[in-house]
FISE-721100 format. One line per field, with one value per residue (C-alpha): residue in three letters; x, y, z. Coordinates in nm, 2 decimals. Layout:
residues N
residuo = ALA,...
c1 = X,...
c2 = Y,...
c3 = Z,...
end
This chain:
residues 454
residuo = MET,LYS,THR,SER,LEU,VAL,GLN,LYS,TYR,ASN,VAL,PRO,GLY,PRO,ARG,TYR,THR,SER,TYR,PRO,THR,VAL,PRO,TYR,TRP,ASN,GLU,SER,ASP,PHE,ASN,TYR,GLN,ILE,TRP,ILE,ASP,THR,LEU,ARG,LYS,SER,PHE,ILE,GLU,SER,ASN,SER,SER,GLU,GLY,ILE,SER,LEU,TYR,ILE,HIS,LEU,PRO,PHE,CYS,GLU,SER,LEU,CYS,THR,PHE,CYS,GLY,CYS,ASN,LYS,ARG,ILE,THR,LYS,ASN,HIS,GLY,VAL,GLU,HIS,PRO,TYR,ILE,ILE,ALA,LEU,LEU,LYS,GLU,TRP,ASP,LEU,TYR,CYS,ALA,VAL,LEU,LYS,GLU,THR,PRO,ILE,ILE,LYS,GLU,ILE,HIS,LEU,GLY,GLY,GLY,THR,PRO,THR,PHE,PHE,SER,GLU,THR,ASN,LEU,GLU,LYS,LEU,ILE,HIS,GLY,LEU,PHE,LEU,LYS,ALA,ASN,LYS,ALA,PRO,ASN,TYR,GLU,PHE,SER,PHE,GLU,GLY,HIS,PRO,ASN,ASN,THR,SER,LYS,ARG,GLN,LEU,GLN,LYS,LEU,TYR,ASP,LEU,GLY,PHE,ARG,ARG,VAL,SER,PHE,GLY,VAL,GLN,ASP,TYR,SER,GLU,LYS,VAL,GLN,LYS,ALA,ILE,HIS,ARG,VAL,GLN,PRO,PHE,HIS,ASN,VAL,ALA,LYS,VAL,THR,LEU,TRP,ALA,ARG,GLU,ILE,GLY,TYR,THR,SER,ILE,GLY,HIS,ASP,ILE,ILE,PHE,GLY,LEU,PRO,PHE,GLN,GLU,LEU,GLU,ASP,VAL,ILE,ASP,THR,ILE,GLU,LYS,THR,LYS,SER,LEU,GLN,PRO,ASP,ARG,LEU,ALA,PHE,TYR,SER,TYR,ALA,HIS,VAL,PRO,TRP,ILE,LYS,GLY,ASN,GLY,GLN,ARG,GLY,PHE,LYS,ASP,GLU,ASP,ILE,PRO,LYS,ASP,GLU,ASN,LYS,ARG,GLU,LEU,TYR,GLU,VAL,GLY,LYS,GLN,LEU,LEU,TYR,LYS,ASN,GLY,TYR,LEU,GLU,ILE,GLY,MET,ASP,HIS,PHE,ALA,LEU,LYS,THR,ASP,SER,LEU,PHE,GLU,SER,TYR,GLN,LYS,LYS,THR,LEU,HIS,ARG,ASN,PHE,MET,GLY,TYR,SER,SER,SER,LYS,THR,GLN,LEU,MET,ILE,GLY,LEU,GLY,VAL,SER,SER,ILE,SER,ASP,SER,TRP,TYR,SER,PHE,ALA,GLN,ASN,VAL,LYS,THR,ILE,GLU,ASP,TYR,TYR,ASP,CYS,LEU,GLU,ASN,GLU,LYS,LEU,PRO,ILE,PHE,ARG,GLY,HIS,LEU,LEU,THR,ASN,GLU,ASP,LEU,ILE,ILE,ARG,LYS,HIS,ILE,LEU,ASN,LEU,MET,CYS,GLN,PHE,GLU,THR,SER,TRP,ARG,ASN,PRO,ASN,ASP,TYR,PHE,LYS,GLU,ILE,PRO,GLU,ILE,ILE,THR,GLN,LEU,LYS,GLU,MET,GLU,ASN,ASP,GLY,LEU,LEU,HIS,PHE,ILE,LYS,ASN,GLY,ILE,GLN,VAL,THR,ASP,ALA,GLY,LYS,PRO,PHE,VAL,ARG,ASN,ILE,CYS,MET,ALA,PHE,ASP,LEU,LEU,LEU,LYS,ARG,LYS,ALA,PRO,GLU,THR,ALA,LEU,PHE,SER,MET,THR,ILE
c1 = 9.27,9.04,8.69,8.65,8.94,8.83,8.47,8.66,8.93,8.76,8.71,8.71,9.09,9.34,9.61,9.91,10.02,10.09,10.10,9.89,9.60,9.48,9.15,9.32,9.52,9.54,9.47,9.43,9.79,9.89,9.97,10.15,10.47,10.52,10.54,10.77,11.01,10.98,11.03,11.36,11.48,11.41,11.60,11.90,11.90,11.89,11.94,12.31,12.27,11.99,11.80,11.43,11.15,10.87,10.54,10.35,9.99,9.88,9.46,9.34,9.13,8.95,8.69,8.56,8.69,8.44,8.68,8.91,8.96,9.20,9.14,9.09,8.93,8.75,8.76,8.87,9.01,9.38,9.41,9.44,9.76,10.00,9.86,9.85,10.24,10.28,10.12,10.32,10.65,10.53,10.48,10.79,10.97,10.82,10.93,11.30,11.26,11.18,11.49,11.70,11.96,11.95,11.76,11.88,11.59,11.70,11.31,11.02,10.67,10.42,10.07,9.72,9.45,9.63,9.96,9.99,9.69,9.99,10.17,10.53,10.65,10.46,10.58,10.95,10.86,10.77,11.09,11.31,11.09,11.23,11.57,11.62,11.66,11.78,12.02,11.94,12.12,12.37,12.10,11.80,11.48,11.22,10.87,10.51,10.16,10.06,9.68,9.72,9.47,9.64,10.02,10.21,10.59,10.67,10.56,10.75,11.07,11.07,11.03,11.28,11.50,11.45,11.55,11.26,11.33,10.99,10.65,10.31,10.05,9.66,9.55,9.29,9.12,9.05,8.68,8.49,8.20,8.42,8.59,8.23,8.14,8.39,8.41,8.73,8.76,9.08,9.21,9.46,9.65,9.68,9.82,10.10,10.17,10.25,10.46,10.66,10.74,10.88,11.06,11.22,11.28,11.50,11.26,11.41,11.09,10.76,10.50,10.09,9.85,9.59,9.23,9.07,8.70,8.61,8.16,8.07,8.46,8.45,8.75,8.80,8.84,9.13,9.30,9.27,9.42,9.71,9.75,9.77,9.97,10.21,10.28,10.41,10.62,10.62,10.87,10.63,10.29,10.05,9.76,9.51,9.20,8.92,8.85,8.44,8.40,8.13,8.00,8.32,8.43,8.07,7.90,8.18,8.17,7.83,7.82,7.73,7.52,7.67,7.54,7.73,8.03,8.25,8.26,8.41,8.53,8.42,8.65,8.95,8.96,9.01,9.31,9.44,9.43,9.57,9.87,9.94,9.95,10.20,10.37,10.38,10.52,10.83,10.65,10.75,10.54,10.72,10.48,10.13,9.96,10.27,10.49,10.84,11.04,11.38,11.58,11.32,11.47,11.15,11.23,11.64,11.52,11.30,11.57,11.86,11.53,11.57,11.19,10.99,10.67,10.49,10.23,10.32,10.31,10.60,10.98,11.30,11.49,11.38,11.40,11.34,11.17,10.89,10.73,10.41,10.33,9.97,9.65,9.55,9.92,10.06,10.38,10.57,10.90,10.89,10.85,10.50,10.25,10.12,9.81,9.74,9.40,9.14,9.03,9.22,9.05,9.17,9.49,9.56,9.43,9.72,9.97,9.88,9.91,10.23,10.17,10.20,9.86,9.84,9.50,9.58,9.84,9.96,10.24,10.38,10.44,10.72,10.46,10.39,10.71,10.77,10.42,10.55,10.83,10.71,10.42,10.65,10.87,10.53,10.42,10.76,10.95,10.64,10.80,10.92,11.09,11.13,11.48,11.57,11.44,11.39,11.13,10.96,10.63,10.42,10.11,10.30,10.20,9.86,9.93,10.06,9.79,9.57,9.82,9.77,9.46,9.64,9.93,9.67,9.55,9.86,9.95,10.24,10.44,10.66,11.03,11.23,11.09,10.91,10.69,10.72,10.40,10.38,10.31,9.97,9.95,10.03,9.71,9.62,9.92,9.68,9.48,9.82,9.93,9.56,9.70,9.99,9.75,9.67,9.48,9.21,9.17,9.12,8.88,8.68,8.51,8.12,8.13,8.31,8.65,8.84,8.77,8.75,9.10,9.07
c2 = 12.02,11.83,11.78,11.50,11.33,11.51,11.36,10.99,11.02,11.16,10.88,10.89,10.80,10.78,11.10,10.82,10.98,10.59,10.26,10.04,10.30,10.34,10.17,9.83,9.83,9.43,9.48,9.12,9.03,9.37,9.41,9.59,9.33,9.35,9.74,9.72,9.46,9.67,9.99,9.91,9.72,10.03,10.27,10.04,10.06,10.39,10.66,10.68,10.75,10.96,10.98,10.98,11.20,11.33,11.42,11.61,11.62,11.95,11.90,12.20,12.47,12.79,12.73,12.50,12.52,12.37,12.22,12.08,11.68,11.64,11.56,11.82,11.97,12.28,12.48,12.81,12.67,12.72,12.51,12.22,12.28,12.25,11.90,11.79,11.89,11.65,11.35,11.45,11.42,11.08,10.96,11.03,10.89,10.57,10.55,10.64,10.39,10.12,10.26,10.23,10.42,10.80,10.91,11.19,11.39,11.49,11.66,11.77,11.88,12.06,11.98,11.98,12.11,12.45,12.46,12.82,12.74,12.70,12.96,12.99,12.92,12.55,12.51,12.61,12.31,12.06,12.13,12.13,11.81,11.63,11.71,11.61,11.22,11.33,11.51,11.73,11.55,11.81,11.90,11.91,12.02,12.18,12.32,12.42,12.49,12.84,13.02,13.37,13.52,13.39,13.34,13.58,13.73,13.60,13.28,13.28,13.44,13.10,12.87,13.01,13.04,12.63,12.58,12.60,12.75,12.64,12.75,12.69,12.91,12.83,13.08,12.86,13.15,13.54,13.59,13.67,13.47,13.16,13.22,13.28,12.93,12.78,12.94,13.09,13.46,13.60,13.89,13.97,14.16,13.89,13.70,13.97,14.06,13.69,13.59,13.94,13.85,13.52,13.66,13.94,13.71,13.50,13.16,13.02,12.83,13.01,12.83,12.89,12.68,12.71,12.48,12.54,12.35,12.53,12.64,12.92,12.99,13.11,13.16,13.51,13.44,13.19,13.46,13.71,13.48,13.39,13.78,13.83,13.56,13.67,14.00,13.84,13.59,13.26,13.00,12.71,12.68,12.35,12.42,12.17,12.04,12.02,11.68,11.67,11.38,11.47,11.14,11.02,11.34,11.44,11.80,11.95,11.91,11.98,12.38,12.41,12.22,11.96,12.18,12.48,12.34,12.35,12.05,11.83,12.10,12.36,12.28,12.13,12.49,12.70,12.49,12.49,12.88,12.91,12.68,12.87,13.20,13.03,12.95,13.29,13.43,13.17,12.86,12.52,12.18,11.98,11.65,11.66,11.99,12.13,12.41,12.63,12.87,12.75,12.87,12.65,12.33,12.12,12.23,12.15,11.79,11.76,11.81,11.58,11.29,11.30,11.41,11.18,11.14,11.04,11.11,11.47,11.52,11.62,11.63,11.76,11.43,11.08,10.90,10.58,10.58,10.83,10.85,11.01,11.20,11.24,11.17,11.02,11.02,10.77,10.64,10.45,10.21,10.15,9.78,9.86,10.20,10.27,10.49,10.65,10.65,10.90,11.07,11.27,11.08,10.74,10.92,11.01,10.66,10.48,10.67,10.67,10.27,10.32,10.19,10.31,10.45,10.31,10.12,9.98,9.94,9.74,9.53,9.57,9.26,9.21,9.29,9.61,9.72,9.71,9.87,10.11,10.20,10.24,10.46,10.69,10.75,10.83,11.07,11.22,11.19,11.17,10.81,10.48,10.16,9.78,9.74,9.66,9.27,9.34,9.63,9.33,9.15,8.97,9.18,9.41,9.30,9.36,9.72,9.81,9.66,9.90,10.20,10.19,10.38,10.64,10.64,10.68,11.01,11.12,11.12,10.87,10.70,10.40,10.37,10.08,9.82,10.19,10.45,10.82,11.06,11.36,11.74,11.63,11.33,11.51,11.63,11.26,11.12,11.00,10.71,10.66,10.54,10.35,10.13,10.00,9.95,9.61,9.60,9.89,9.61,9.28,9.47,9.76,9.95,9.92,10.26,10.58,10.60,10.87,11.23,11.26,11.28,11.57
c3 = 10.73,10.54,10.70,10.60,10.75,11.08,11.09,10.96,11.30,11.58,11.74,12.16,12.25,12.51,12.53,12.64,12.95,13.00,12.78,12.91,12.99,13.34,13.21,13.09,13.36,13.51,13.84,13.96,13.91,14.09,14.46,14.68,14.70,14.33,14.35,14.63,14.46,14.12,14.28,14.42,14.09,13.91,14.20,14.21,13.80,13.75,14.12,14.07,13.71,13.61,13.97,14.00,13.91,14.21,14.09,14.43,14.41,14.59,14.54,14.72,14.49,14.64,14.37,14.11,13.75,13.51,13.25,13.50,13.51,13.79,14.11,14.40,14.70,14.68,15.03,15.10,15.42,15.42,15.76,15.57,15.40,15.72,15.79,15.43,15.37,15.68,15.53,15.22,15.37,15.59,15.28,15.15,15.48,15.42,15.04,15.16,15.45,15.15,14.91,15.21,15.01,14.96,14.65,14.39,14.28,13.92,13.85,14.07,13.97,14.19,14.01,14.12,14.24,14.27,14.38,14.49,14.71,14.98,15.12,15.04,15.39,15.33,15.04,15.18,15.47,15.20,15.01,15.28,15.41,15.12,15.11,15.47,15.32,14.95,14.74,14.44,14.07,13.95,13.62,13.88,13.72,13.96,13.82,13.96,13.81,13.92,13.92,13.77,14.03,14.35,14.27,14.48,14.40,14.74,14.64,14.30,14.49,14.79,14.51,14.29,14.62,14.63,14.31,14.04,13.68,13.53,13.61,13.41,13.44,13.32,13.10,12.94,12.77,12.77,12.67,12.97,12.81,12.77,13.14,13.31,13.14,13.28,13.62,13.56,13.57,13.53,13.34,13.13,13.34,13.62,13.38,13.26,13.62,13.71,13.40,13.44,13.82,13.70,13.44,13.67,13.91,13.69,13.55,13.27,13.11,13.18,13.03,12.94,12.93,12.66,12.56,12.26,12.22,12.55,12.58,12.37,12.24,11.92,11.66,11.75,12.11,12.02,11.76,12.08,12.35,12.12,12.03,12.43,12.46,12.21,12.42,12.73,12.47,12.72,12.64,12.61,12.51,12.60,12.33,12.39,12.34,12.56,12.70,12.73,12.97,13.21,13.23,13.40,13.57,13.75,13.82,13.75,13.35,13.36,13.43,13.06,12.80,12.53,12.27,12.39,12.30,11.94,11.77,11.48,11.17,11.39,11.70,11.49,11.32,11.61,11.66,11.31,11.33,11.64,11.55,11.24,11.50,11.71,11.39,11.27,11.63,11.65,11.84,11.71,11.75,11.97,12.06,12.08,12.16,12.29,12.13,12.25,12.12,12.00,12.32,12.53,12.68,12.54,12.19,12.26,12.38,12.10,11.83,12.02,12.06,12.43,12.49,12.72,12.80,13.14,13.37,13.43,13.04,12.84,13.01,12.86,13.02,13.11,13.42,13.46,13.81,13.91,14.26,14.31,14.62,14.76,14.71,14.38,14.28,14.01,14.04,13.73,13.80,13.43,13.49,13.73,13.78,14.08,14.21,14.53,14.70,14.58,14.90,15.13,15.41,15.26,15.20,15.59,15.71,15.50,15.65,16.01,15.95,15.83,15.46,15.13,15.02,14.69,14.59,14.26,13.98,13.67,13.62,13.28,13.07,12.82,12.54,12.73,12.71,12.38,12.25,12.54,12.36,12.04,12.15,12.34,12.02,11.84,12.07,12.14,11.80,11.55,11.48,11.59,11.41,11.49,11.30,11.68,11.67,12.03,11.92,11.69,11.84,11.58,11.56,11.36,11.00,11.11,11.24,10.94,10.75,10.97,10.91,10.53,10.51,10.75,10.50,10.18,10.39,10.38,10.76,10.79,10.52,10.57,10.60,10.62,10.95,11.03,11.02,11.04,11.12,10.86,10.93,10.85,11.02,11.34,11.51,11.44,11.63,11.91,11.63,11.48,11.85,11.88,11.60,11.82,12.15,12.15,12.49,12.36,12.04,12.23,12.45,12.35,12.61,12.62,12.70,12.64,12.83,12.68,12.52,12.15,11.95,11.75
end
């Protein structure tokens, strides 16, 4: 990749797990009743045909990883598990009362925090509790995130017995120096152990998360990490950029100095070399920063153009309605977004008062829905078009003009009433999406809200 292009396009930008992005939500035009109304509308339209998705946030961690930007609560007290499971099931009961008819669950994803902080007994209590008032879709897909240091074989077996077939393990990097800097010390044999256990039990999709751009990380570290990863042959990989935003995430990302972090062309070299190694080992690029073997469902959905992206990341199938349970979770009815309160204390208070614990949201306008479709197309298929009159909006000529420079730089090419991202342009897909982001253009932030795009 040309150094000049990295310097030119390496600007703060959203990762587009949603559109509009959270900083541009119109909270003043949103209220509790709007969320309930759009929730019911989406449920009626989609439950019987495709089912719904659940994202469940399990926020507890035994120690703080200083690279992490997630909502978490650090504690070694496992007595917090049971009250939180009870609260999650109470929230689910409130949703079921609103929905009235029996939900059909197609997807469940357990995120965190550290889902494997919870014992297999409490995880079983959670999943059984959900299905006291719901049914499984025929083609359901359940997944969870596991910490290699604390995921037990009993947990893996129990979740498998409950229907989970996909697990992702946070690897980040195998360098001891990098691990100490990010406070995530986990030797290779811990990752190997849980990966082999999962494969032995029968999981059909095992993923590893690897990060480039971490403090003190050098090219040799990325090469070593990918070589070790190759030996375990996970089915899919997230190979993504460290988002250094300590001014937003607070003290958790102040465990090292800014000058300790690879920047610009040095950082991009970590990705480019790593990507070539992944290609060499049979992994193909799927969406932004994701790779999969041809046998994985993520690759199959990419080929069939059914890949979807939401607050859970990439998914091999789309559901119109995603309900987020737990502290800070975000729900998506397609017509609106709603986010839960961010502290566990506020979360418990809302539930004790028999109220869904949402505190802000956004009602999507017709313009939002059209632009959301284009950004999803770009993030999932690396192309979009406005051949259908319903996909056209009046700012398209202005966007085409803006994208001409990216065309000249070889990042995309124009097709009739549309664009396609080139292989050279894939690392810049966030920048291309930004050309469609009318809210970002209309209200440029006074301070940096996002990580760098490259």
